[in-house]
ZAMARGU-4260 file (C-alpha; in steps of 0.2 Angstrom, whole numbers, plus 5000, padded with zeros to 4 digits):
<rodrens>
0) 5509/5438/5475 | 5507/5443/5494 | 5520/5457/5494 | 5531/5461/5509 | 5522/5477/5512
5) 5507/5467/5516 | 5517/5455/5528 | 5524/5470/5538 | 5507/5476/5542 | 5499/5459/5545
10) 5512/5456/5558 | 5511/5473/5566 | 5492/5476/5566 | 5484/5460/5562 | 5476/5466/5546
15) 5473/5450/5537 | 5457/5439/5536 | 5458/5422/5545 | 5453/5407/5535 | 5435/5403/5534
20) 5430/5422/5535 | 5423/5422/5517 | 5405/5426/5512 | 5406/5424/5493 | 5393/5422/5479
25) 5400/5408/5469 | 5393/5401/5452 | 5396/5385/5444 | 5396/5394/5427 | 5410/5406/5432
30) 5429/5406/5433 | 5439/5399/5448 | 5452/5411/5455 | 5466/5405/5465 | 5483/5410/5471
35) 5492/5393/5466 | 5511/5395/5463 | 5521/5380/5459 | 5534/5374/5472 | 5551/5383/5469
40) 5543/5398/5459 | 5552/5414/5461 | 5543/5430/5456 | 5550/5448/5456 | 5539/5464/5458
45) 5543/5482/5456 | 5534/5493/5469 | 5531/5511/5469 | 5524/5521/5484 | 5518/5539/5484
50) 5513/5545/5502 | 5505/5562/5505 | 5496/5570/5520 | 5499/5577/5537 | 5506/5572/5553
55) 5503/5581/5570 | 5515/5580/5584 | 5517/5591/5599 | 5503/5602/5593 | 5512/5605/5576
60) 5504/5600/5560 | 5517/5596/5547 | 5514/5591/5528 | 5520/5574/5523 | 5528/5570/5506
65) 5537/5553/5503 | 5540/5543/5487 | 5549/5527/5486 | 5553/5513/5473 | 5560/5496/5476
70) 5560/5477/5471 | 5551/5463/5480 | 5556/5444/5478 | 5545/5430/5482 | 5550/5412/5482
75) 5538/5397/5485 | 5547/5386/5498 | 5534/5373/5502 | 5516/5368/5498 | 5502/5360/5508
80) 5490/5346/5504 | 5476/5359/5506 | 5483/5370/5492 | 5491/5383/5504 | 5509/5388/5502
85) 5524/5395/5511 | 5533/5410/5504 | 5551/5418/5507 | 5549/5436/5504 | 5564/5448/5502
90) 5566/5466/5496 | 5579/5476/5489 | 5584/5493/5496 | 5570/5506/5493 | 5575/5522/5483
95) 5567/5537/5492 | 5564/5554/5484 | 5554/5570/5488 | 5555/5565/5507 | 5551/5578/5520
100) 5546/5579/5538 | 5548/5567/5553 | 5538/5554/5545 | 5551/5552/5531 | 5566/5553/5542
105) 5559/5539/5553 | 5556/5527/5539 | 5570/5515/5535 | 5575/5510/5517 | 5580/5492/5522
110) 5566/5479/5524 | 5567/5462/5534 | 5565/5445/5526 | 5548/5438/5529 | 5541/5420/5529
115) 5522/5419/5525 | 5510/5404/5525 | 5496/5409/5513 | 5479/5400/5508 | 5474/5398/5490
120) 5461/5412/5492 | 5474/5424/5499 | 5472/5424/5518 | 5489/5426/5527 | 5488/5411/5539
125) 5505/5414/5548 | 5519/5426/5547 | 5537/5426/5553 | 5550/5439/5552 | 5569/5435/5551
130) 5580/5445/5562 | 5565/5453/5570 | 5572/5464/5584 | 5585/5472/5573 | 5574/5475/5559
135) 5561/5484/5570 | 5573/5498/5571 | 5577/5498/5553 | 5559/5500/5547 | 5557/5515/5559
140) 5544/5508/5571 | 5525/5507/5571 | 5521/5522/5559 | 5534/5516/5547 | 5526/5499/5546
145) 5509/5506/5544 | 5513/5517/5529 | 5517/5502/5519 | 5499/5496/5521 | 5493/5486/5506
150) 5478/5475/5510 | 5478/5459/5499 | 5463/5455/5488 | 5454/5439/5495 | 5448/5428/5481
155) 5430/5420/5480 | 5429/5403/5488 | 5421/5396/5472 | 5419/5400/5453 | 5413/5418/5450
160) 5405/5426/5434 | 5411/5443/5428 | 5401/5456/5435 | 5398/5447/5452 | 5403/5452/5469
165) 5410/5443/5484 | 5413/5449/5502 | 5425/5446/5516 | 5421/5451/5534 | 5432/5447/5549
170) 5437/5455/5565 | 5429/5472/5561 | 5437/5472/5543 | 5426/5472/5528 | 5431/5469/5510
175) 5420/5469/5494 | 5427/5463/5478 | 5420/5462/5460 | 5426/5452/5445 | 5426/5465/5431
180) 5431/5454/5417 | 5442/5440/5411 | 5452/5443/5395 | 5464/5433/5384 | 5465/5414/5382
185) 5477/5400/5388 | 5492/5406/5399 | 5488/5424/5394 | 5470/5424/5402 | 5469/5438/5415
190) 5456/5442/5428 | 5453/5460/5432 | 5446/5462/5449 | 5441/5478/5459 | 5442/5479/5478
195) 5436/5491/5492 | 5441/5488/5510 | 5439/5495/5527 | 5450/5489/5542 | 5453/5495/5560
200) 5471/5497/5565 | 5478/5492/5582 | 5496/5491/5586 | 5506/5489/5603 | 5524/5488/5600
205) 5539/5491/5611 | 5558/5490/5611 | 5563/5486/5629 | 5582/5491/5628 | 5577/5508/5622
210) 5563/5511/5634 | 5551/5514/5620 | 5533/5509/5618 | 5520/5514/5605 | 5501/5511/5606
215) 5492/5515/5590 | 5474/5515/5584 | 5465/5520/5568 | 5457/5515/5552 | 5463/5510/5534
220) 5452/5512/5519 | 5458/5505/5502 | 5452/5505/5484 | 5462/5495/5471 | 5462/5485/5455
225) 5470/5468/5453 | 5476/5459/5438 | 5478/5440/5441 | 5484/5427/5429 | 5470/5414/5429
230) 5479/5398/5426 | 5494/5401/5437 | 5487/5412/5450 | 5501/5425/5448 | 5498/5443/5452
235) 5502/5453/5437 | 5498/5470/5444 | 5490/5477/5460 | 5487/5496/5460 | 5477/5507/5471
240) 5476/5520/5485 | 5475/5518/5504 | 5469/5531/5516 | 5476/5529/5534 | 5470/5539/5549
245) 5480/5535/5565 | 5482/5541/5583 | 5497/5535/5592 | 5505/5537/5610 | 5523/5535/5611
250) 5531/5533/5629 | 5549/5535/5632 | 5557/5529/5649 | 5571/5541/5655 | 5581/5541/5671
255) 5571/5556/5677 | 5554/5548/5672 | 5543/5543/5658 | 5539/5555/5644 | 5523/5553/5633
260) 5520/5560/5616 | 5504/5560/5605 | 5504/5560/5587 | 5491/5559/5573 | 5492/5555/5555
265) 5481/5557/5540 | 5490/5549/5525 | 5485/5544/5508 | 5496/5530/5500 | 5496/5527/5481
270) 5504/5511/5477 | 5508/5501/5461 | 5515/5483/5462 | 5520/5476/5445 | 5526/5459/5440
275) 5543/5460/5432 | 5547/5442/5429 | 5544/5424/5436 | 5557/5411/5436 | 5568/5423/5426
280) 5555/5425/5412 | 5548/5442/5407 | 5530/5443/5412 | 5528/5462/5414 | 5510/5468/5419
285) 5501/5477/5405
</rodrens>
């Protein structure tokens, strides 16, 4: 629902919309969309990533090619009176292929366990990372986290009719969504939503015992389509493309003094997140 890839960036770069940031166009004749999983639900997703672009470091421009696949598991561990819920999110090992360059070698295949507090419309209210210090090294630092950028689709605050738009604006981030159609009936009823977003990136991360510090700035632009089960609020599929442009400064403290390196990246990330099953029942996305 709110995959681990989103959570990593939410923690690293503050890339989620706070509650109350919605500016929607509701309609009493429309359909109400909510992320509303039952307590105890476990959903498994298959994630595919395809990263291409360039990375410039020490004046050398290198091509980037990185493909990966893996599984995410989301368990609803608590629910609040306001409809918000807490997720335990874990991931299997990522299978990497066609990797090249420093970008790929710095990207780990092990992902940390995350805890998320999420509103019914999709705002990530709180995040926590289990075993945070060790897992910072495992995921390869700032750029490794940012390559996993998948911005969640924030739902409208009230009923919405097919063809209508709603907007989210907060902290320099903007998202425009449209309900394209609602298909099927009963438990099979699915909402099809298109989304475009633009978000600033900012990250200041350090590992004290390694004498390593990273400062990063940039922008992410994303287009995607979401398939949402209307009755259960379960994400069936989220597929799209994110364009990241970043500039970072990495400082390394050495006995003979500090060294600073500049790095720029221009990356396109194609992602496809498909539901495999929920509570052990096959509910593969169409």
